[in-house]
C-alpha positions in Angstrom: 36.9 9.7 18.1 33.6 8.3 18.9 30.9 10.3 20.4 29.2 9.5 23.8 25.7 9.1 22.9 23.9 5.9 24.2 23.4 3.3 21.5 20.2 1.7 21.5 19.0 -0.7 18.8 15.9 0.5 16.7 13.5 -2.1 17.2 9.5 -2.5 16.7 9.3 -3.7 20.3 10.6 -0.2 21.2 7.8 1.5 19.2 5.2 -0.4 21.1 6.8 0.1 24.3 6.9 4.0 23.6 3.0 3.8 22.7 2.1 2.0 25.9 4.1 4.1 28.2 3.5 7.5 26.6 0.1 7.2 24.9 -1.3 4.3 26.9 -4.9 5.4 27.1 -5.1 6.1 23.2 -8.0 3.9 21.7 -7.5 1.2 19.2 -10.9 0.7 17.6 -11.6 -2.6 15.8 -11.9 -6.3 16.7 -13.4 -9.4 15.2 -17.0 -8.9 13.6 -19.5 -8.0 16.2 -16.9 -8.1 19.0 -16.9 -5.2 21.5 -13.4 -4.5 22.7 -12.0 -2.3 25.3 -8.6 -1.8 23.9 -5.8 0.7 24.1 -1.8 0.9 23.8 -1.3 -0.5 27.1 -3.6 -3.4 26.3 -2.1 -4.0 23.0 1.3 -4.3 24.7 0.2 -6.6 27.5 -1.3 -8.9 25.1 1.6 -8.8 22.5 3.8 -9.8 25.6 1.7 -12.6 26.5 1.6 -13.8 22.8 5.5 -13.2 22.6 6.1 -15.4 25.5 4.0 -18.1 24.2 5.7 -18.1 20.9 9.0 -18.3 22.5 8.0 -21.2 24.5 7.0 -23.0 21.2 10.7 -22.4 20.2 10.0 -19.3 18.0 13.1 -16.9 18.0 15.7 -15.4 15.5 15.8 -17.1 12.0 12.3 -18.6 12.4 9.2 -17.6 10.4 5.6 -17.4 11.2 2.7 -16.7 8.7 -0.6 -14.6 8.9 -3.4 -14.9 6.4 -5.5 -12.2 7.9 -7.3 -8.8 7.7 -6.8 -5.7 9.9 -7.9 -6.4 13.4 -6.4 -5.9 16.8 -5.2 -9.5 16.8 -3.3 -9.1 13.6 -1.8 -6.0 15.1 -0.7 -7.9 18.1 0.9 -10.6 15.9 3.2 -7.8 14.2 4.9 -7.0 17.7 4.7 -10.4 19.2 6.4 -12.2 16.4 8.9 -9.5 15.6 9.6 -8.8 19.3 11.1 -12.4 19.9 13.4 -12.1 16.8 11.3 -14.1 14.5 10.1 -13.0 11.0 6.2 -12.4 10.2 5.2 -13.0 6.6 2.0 -11.4 6.0 0.5 -13.5 3.3 -1.8 -11.4 1.0 -5.3 -13.1 0.9 -6.0 -10.9 -2.3 -3.5 -12.8 -4.4 -4.5 -15.8 -6.5 -4.8 -18.9 -4.4 -1.9 -20.5 -6.3 0.5 -17.3 -5.5 -0.6 -17.4 -1.8 0.5 -21.0 -1.7 3.7 -20.3 -3.5 4.8 -17.5 -1.2 3.9 -19.5 1.9 5.8 -22.7 0.6 8.7 -20.7 -0.7 9.1 -19.1 2.8 8.6 -22.5 4.4 7.1 -22.2 8.0 5.0 -24.3 10.3 2.4 -22.1 11.7 0.0 -19.7 10.0 -2.4 -17.5 11.6 -5.7 -17.0 10.2 -9.2 -15.3 10.9 -12.7 -16.2 10.3 -12.6 -14.2 7.0 -9.8 -16.3 5.7 -11.0 -19.6 7.0 -12.5 -20.9 3.8 -9.4 -19.6 1.8 -7.1 -21.5 4.4 -9.2 -24.7 3.9 -8.7 -24.4 0.0 -5.0 -23.8 0.3 -4.5 -26.5 3.0 -3.7 -29.4 0.7 -1.1 -27.2 -1.2 0.9 -26.0 1.7 3.6 -28.5 2.2 5.3 -27.2 5.6 2.1 -25.7 7.6 1.3 -27.8 10.5 -0.5 -25.4 12.9 -3.3 -23.2 12.2 -4.2 -20.6 14.8 -7.5 -18.9 14.6 -7.4 -15.1 15.6 -11.0 -14.9 16.7 -12.9 -15.1 20.0 -13.4 -18.6 21.4 -16.0 -20.5 19.5 -16.6 -17.9 16.9 -15.8 -20.0 14.0 -17.7 -22.6 12.2 -16.7 -26.4 12.0 -13.7 -26.8 10.0 -11.4 -29.7 8.9 -8.3 -27.6 9.8 -6.3 -28.6 13.0 -7.1 -25.3 14.5 -5.5 -23.7 17.8 -7.3 -20.9 19.5 -5.5 -17.6 19.6 -6.8 -16.7 22.9 -5.8 -20.1 24.4 -2.4 -19.8 23.0 -2.1 -16.1 24.3 -3.1 -17.4 27.8 -0.5 -19.7 27.9 2.1 -16.8 27.8 3.3 -14.5 30.5 2.4 -11.0 30.4 5.5 -9.9 32.2 7.7 -11.2 29.3 11.0 -9.0 28.7 11.4 -7.9 25.1 14.9 -9.2 24.2 17.5 -7.0 22.7 18.1 -7.9 19.1 20.2 -6.8 16.4 18.4 -3.9 14.7 19.7 -5.1 11.3 18.0 -8.6 11.7 14.8 -9.5 9.7 11.4 -8.8 11.2 8.7 -8.8 8.4 8.5 -10.3 4.9 6.1 -9.0 2.2 5.9 -10.2 -1.4 5.2 -8.2 -4.5 1.9 -8.6 -6.1 3.1 -10.9 -8.9 1.9 -9.1 -11.9 4.7 -10.4 -13.9 5.7 -14.0 -12.7 5.6 -15.2 -9.2 5.8 -12.8 -6.3 9.1 -11.9 -4.9 9.8 -11.2 -1.3 11.0 -7.9 0.2 12.7 -8.8 3.6 12.6 -5.9 6.0 14.7 -5.2 8.9 13.9 -3.7 12.3 16.2 -0.8 11.6 14.7 0.1 8.1 11.1 -0.3 9.3 11.5 1.9 12.3 13.4 4.4 10.1 10.8 4.3 7.5 8.0 5.0 9.9 9.8 8.0 11.5 10.4 9.6 8.3 7.0 8.9 6.4 5.0 9.5 9.5 6.2 13.0 10.4 7.2 16.2 8.9 6.5 17.1 5.5 4.7 13.7 4.8 1.7 12.3 6.9 2.5 14.9 9.5 1.1 12.8 12.3 0.5 13.7 16.0 -1.4 12.6 19.1 -4.5 14.6 17.8 -4.8 12.2 14.9 -7.0 9.2 14.2 -6.0 6.9 11.4 -8.3 4.6 9.5 -6.3 1.6 8.5 -7.6 0.9 5.2 -4.6 -0.7 3.4 -4.2 -4.5 4.1 -1.5 -5.2 6.9 -0.2 -7.7 4.2 0.4 -4.9 1.8 3.8 -2.8 2.7 3.1 -3.6 6.4 -0.3 -1.6 6.0 1.6 1.3 4.7 3.2 1.8 8.1 0.0 2.2 9.9 0.5 -0.4 12.7 3.7 1.5 13.6 2.3 5.0 13.1 -0.2 4.7 15.9 1.9 3.9 18.9 4.7 5.8 17.5 3.0 9.3 17.3 0.2 8.6 19.7 -2.5 8.5 17.1 -5.7 6.5 17.7 -6.1 3.5 15.2 -9.4 2.5 13.7 -9.2 -1.1 12.2 -11.9 -1.9 9.7 -11.3 -5.5 9.4 -12.1 -6.9 5.9 -14.7 -4.4 5.0 -14.0 -1.5 2.6 -17.4 -0.3 1.3 -18.0 3.3 1.2 -21.1 3.1 3.7 -19.1 1.4 6.4 -15.9 3.5 5.8 -17.9 6.6 6.0 -19.6 5.5 9.3 -16.2 4.9 10.8 -14.6 8.2 9.7 -17.7 10.1 11.3 -18.1 8.2 14.4 -14.4 7.8 15.5 -13.2 11.2 14.5 -11.0 9.9 11.8 -8.5 12.7 10.6 -6.3 10.8 8.0 -7.2 8.0 5.9 -4.7 5.9 3.4 -5.9 4.1 0.4 -5.9 3.5 -3.2 -7.6 6.1 -5.5 -10.6 3.7 -6.1 -11.6 3.6 -2.2 -11.6 7.6 -2.4 -13.6 7.9 -5.5 -16.4 5.6 -4.0 -16.2 7.3 -0.8 -16.7 10.7 -2.8 -19.6 9.3 -4.7 -21.1 8.0 -1.4 -20.9 11.6 0.2 -22.4 13.2 -2.8 -25.4 10.7 -3.1 -26.2 10.9 0.6 -25.1 14.5 1.3 -23.0 13.2 4.1 -19.9 15.2 5.6 -16.6 13.8 6.5 -16.3 14.9 10.1 -12.8 15.5 11.2 -11.2 14.1 8.3 -8.6 16.7 6.9 -6.3 14.5 4.9 -6.1 11.4 2.8 -3.0 9.6 1.7 -3.3 8.1 -1.7 -0.9 5.6 -3.0 -0.7 2.6 -5.4 -1.9 4.7 -8.4 -2.1 8.4 -9.4 -5.3 10.0 -8.0 -7.3 11.9 -10.6 -7.1 15.6 -10.4 -10.9 15.9 -10.4 -11.1 13.6 -7.2 -8.4 15.8 -5.5 -10.0 19.0 -6.4 -13.5 17.8 -5.1 -12.2 16.8 -1.7 -10.2 20.2 -1.3 -13.0 22.4 -2.4 -16.0 20.6 -1.1 -14.8 19.1 2.0 -11.5 20.7 3.1 -9.4 17.5 2.7 -6.0 17.7 1.5 -4.6 14.7 -0.7 -1.3 13.6 0.2 0.1 11.7 -3.0 3.2 9.6 -2.5 5.3 7.2 -4.2 6.4 4.0 -3.0 6.5 0.2 -3.6 7.0 -3.2 -1.7 10.4 -2.9 -2.2 10.7 0.4 -0.3 8.8 -0.9 2.7 6.2 1.8 2.1 6.7 5.4 1.1 9.7 7.1 -0.3 8.4 10.4 -1.7 5.4 12.7 -0.5 3.7 15.6 -2.0 3.1 17.7 1.0 0.5 20.7 0.6 0.5 22.9 3.7 -3.1 24.0 4.8 -2.6 27.7 4.3 -1.8 27.2 0.5 -4.3 28.7 -1.9 -6.4 25.9 -3.7 -4.9 26.0 -7.0 -1.3 25.9 -5.5 -2.2 23.1 -3.5 -3.5 20.9 -6.2 -0.4 21.6 -8.2 1.6 20.1 -5.4 -0.7 17.4 -4.9 -0.5 16.4 -8.5 3.1 15.4 -8.1 4.6 12.4 -6.4 6.2 14.8 -4.1 9.9 15.2 -2.8 11.9 12.3 -1.0 11.4 12.1 2.8 14.5 12.1 4.7 16.4 8.9 4.3 15.6 8.4 0.8 17.2 9.5 -2.4 15.9 9.5 -6.1 17.6 9.7 -9.5 16.8 8.9 -13.2 19.0 7.0 -15.7 18.9 6.4 -19.3 18.9 3.0 -21.1 22.7 3.0 -20.9 22.7 3.6 -17.1 23.9 7.3 -17.5 22.3 9.7 -14.8 20.0 12.1 -16.4 19.5 15.7 -15.4 16.9 16.9 -12.8 15.3 19.3 -15.1 11.8 18.4 -15.1 11.7 17.6 -18.7 13.8 14.8 -19.4 12.3 11.2 -18.5 14.3 8.3 -17.5 14.2 5.1 -15.6 13.5 5.7 -12.0 16.0 4.5 -9.2 15.8 4.7 -5.4 18.3 4.5 -2.5 17.1 4.7 1.4 17.6 2.9 4.8 14.6 0.9 4.2 15.0 0.1 0.4 15.4 -3.7 -0.5 19.0 -4.6 -1.6 17.7 -7.7 -3.1 15.0 -10.3 -3.0 14.4 -12.9 -0.4 16.1 -16.1 -1.4 16.3 -15.0 -5.1 20.2 -13.9 -5.5 19.7 -14.5 -9.2 17.4 -11.4 -9.5 19.6 -8.2 -9.9 17.4 -5.8 -8.1 20.0 -2.9 -7.8 22.5 -1.2 -9.9 26.4 -1.6 -9.7 26.5 1.2 -7.4 23.6 0.2 -5.1 20.6 1.8 -6.3 17.1 0.0 -6.6 15.7 -0.5 -10.1 11.9 0.6 -9.6 10.6 -0.2 -13.0 9.0 3.1 -13.2 9.7 5.9 -15.7 9.8 9.4 -14.2 11.1 13.1 -14.4 12.6 14.8 -11.7 12.3 18.7 -11.2 15.4 20.9 -10.2 14.0 21.0 -6.6 13.9 17.1 -6.5 10.1 16.9 -6.9 9.1 13.4 -8.5 6.7 13.2 -11.5 6.0 9.6 -12.5 5.5 9.1 -16.3 4.4 5.5 -16.1 5.5 2.0 -15.4 8.2 1.1 -17.6 5.9 -1.8 -19.1 3.1 0.6 -19.5 4.6 3.6 -21.1 3.4 3.8 -24.9 6.4 4.1 -27.4 5.0 5.7 -30.4 7.3 6.5 -33.2 10.2 6.6 -30.9 8.5 9.0 -28.4 6.9 8.2 -25.0 3.4 8.9 -24.3 2.2 8.4 -20.4 -0.6 6.3 -20.0 -1.2 7.6 -16.5 -1.2 11.4 -17.7 -3.8 10.4 -20.3 -5.9 8.5 -17.6 -5.7 11.6 -15.4 -6.8 13.8 -18.3 -9.8 11.4 -19.1 -10.8 11.2 -15.6 -10.9 14.9 -15.4 -14.2 14.8 -17.6 -17.3 14.8 -15.3 -18.8 11.9 -17.4 -15.9 9.5 -16.7 -15.8 7.5 -13.5 -12.8 5.5 -14.2 -10.3 5.1 -17.0 -7.4 3.0 -18.2 -5.0 3.6 -21.2 -3.0 0.5 -22.7 -1.0 0.3 -26.0 -2.3 -1.0 -29.3 0.0 -2.3 -32.0 0.3 0.0 -35.0 1.9 -0.8 -38.4 3.7 2.8 -38.8 4.1 3.9 -35.1 4.7 0.6 -33.4 2.4 1.7 -30.6 -0.7 3.9 -30.2 -2.9 4.5 -27.0 -6.1 2.8 -26.5 -8.5 4.6 -24.0 -10.9 2.4 -22.0 -13.5 4.2 -20.0 -16.2 3.5 -17.4 -18.7 6.2 -17.9 -20.8 7.6 -15.1 -23.3 9.0 -17.5 -23.6 8.9 -21.3 -20.7 10.6 -23.3 -19.6 10.4 -26.8 -16.1 9.6 -28.3 -16.0 12.8 -30.0 -16.8 14.6 -26.7 -13.9 12.9 -25.0 -11.6 13.5 -27.7 -12.2 17.1 -27.6 -11.8 17.3 -23.9 -8.5 15.4 -24.0 -7.2 17.8 -26.6 -7.3 20.7 -24.1 -5.1 18.7 -21.7 -2.6 16.7 -23.9 -0.8 17.0 -27.0 -2.5 16.3 -30.0 -0.3 13.3 -31.0 -1.1 11.6 -27.6 -4.8 11.5 -28.6 -6.0 7.8 -28.4 -6.5 6.0 -31.7 -9.6 4.3 -30.2 -11.9 4.5 -27.3 -13.8 1.4 -25.6 -16.4 1.6 -23.0 -16.7 -1.0 -20.3 -18.9 -1.5 -17.3 -15.9 -1.9 -14.9 -12.2 -2.2 -15.2 -10.3 -5.0 -13.7 -7.9 -4.3 -10.4 -5.2 -6.4 -9.0 -4.9 -7.6 -5.5 -3.7 -4.3 -4.2 -6.3 -2.2 -5.9 -4.3 -1.1 -8.9 -5.6 -1.2 -12.4 -4.8 -4.6 -13.7 -3.3 -3.6 -17.2 -2.2 -7.1 -17.9 -5.8 -8.4 -17.8 -6.6 -5.4 -20.1 -4.0 -6.6 -22.7 -5.7 -9.9 -22.7 -9.0 -8.4 -23.1 -7.5 -6.7 -26.1 -5.9 -9.5 -27.5 -9.0 -11.8 -27.2 -11.3 -9.5 -28.7 -13.3 -8.7 -25.5 -13.1 -4.9 -26.1 -15.7 -3.2 -28.4 -13.2 -0.9 -30.2 -14.2 2.0 -32.6 -11.5 4.3 -33.9 -11.9 7.8 -32.1 -12.8 10.7 -34.5 -9.5 12.5 -35.5 
């Protein structure tokens, strides 16, 4: 016997409708550079309906793709809802990828229309000769606000004006595709994760509430992650879903600018990679500036240093929500939530983990032979995940076996899981150091190194060793002079002696990939090419 609940599809258009109806007057801050906008969720939905109507008139609907190559502005936000609202799929191309990889993702998807903004115009001009299917470029900027160009540009505002603000959102299959994001392509060409309406809505519901981001209508979110990276970590949907104010910084991510936005607009929560927050912390210390209403940051993409989390908590009262997720899991799958009333030491212990699965996600670890390993907090294994929003495969890449025989997604991470289901990442499978048959976590060594006050940033990679196969090499960006002996002595207080790096190299800066993560592949090239000044660390 079936129940008698109403059966309504989970669609992204329903998220926007909810925001406009329930939180219509809540502000959305941020437009094109030097463009003043009067904007809220009512205005967002009106313009999204107009754009959807115009796209529908051009023949866009289910099974059609549209692309964007753009940063975090209100027009890009409108595009998320307009494209998906007519049943088409938005491919958010990543402007931080190498040009050859951007062209690959666009050509691989194969669409005719690409939306760009003034900050990506030069890149689009460079890419245009390589884009085999794109025939129409739409400029997301005020009329006349872009320089002369050889591209056949259509004005976004003209296209929008041709639509009908009374357009009715169609009822779609909630399992139909809505958004397409590609991985960062650190090994081989990027692979596409094709998200559904249902999975995207459920992910936003689960990661935005409860023991995760804990969002509500008193919040203001600074949208730092690019909308092209895991849907901006869900921020485009969090705003109207929870009634939170959105602050869109466009392309800029320098500390002075972000700090000004945080203070001026009463930002309460800010997501981003640790590098962003390390720079912001340095800016606050150098200027003596406070952080206004900011009370929590969400750090993803890499493990945040303990020293950074401690400084934010003790000096500014800002908690760090540390999570784990990947392109293939839409955004987050686990979160480390530290309640406000926890004593600092207990809160920091919670923040150092990757937390527990949010509702709708499950995790497990397995051995090399596929056998499930115990959740004892000691045994490391290959991390696998299953959820309503995890990828079951890759877009048009059926030959890639993304899941196990029983349907769990292979993540490429090595982890341990506590009996209470708390996740502890050990390393990426390709980054873990295998020394004499034992595993050394490069992430744990990096965390220990950055705990030293003289270390601004650190990376650990494997060096070949004739006896142990691999040994760790520590690469450091120093904030002030420090000796190898001092670092070695510091590490000895935090990690086992046999983990100590065989060598330490000092560099002016570390390479980062298109999503802000450390580019360890590039560091391995530096090592192979002899570009690192390596001296054996004192034993």
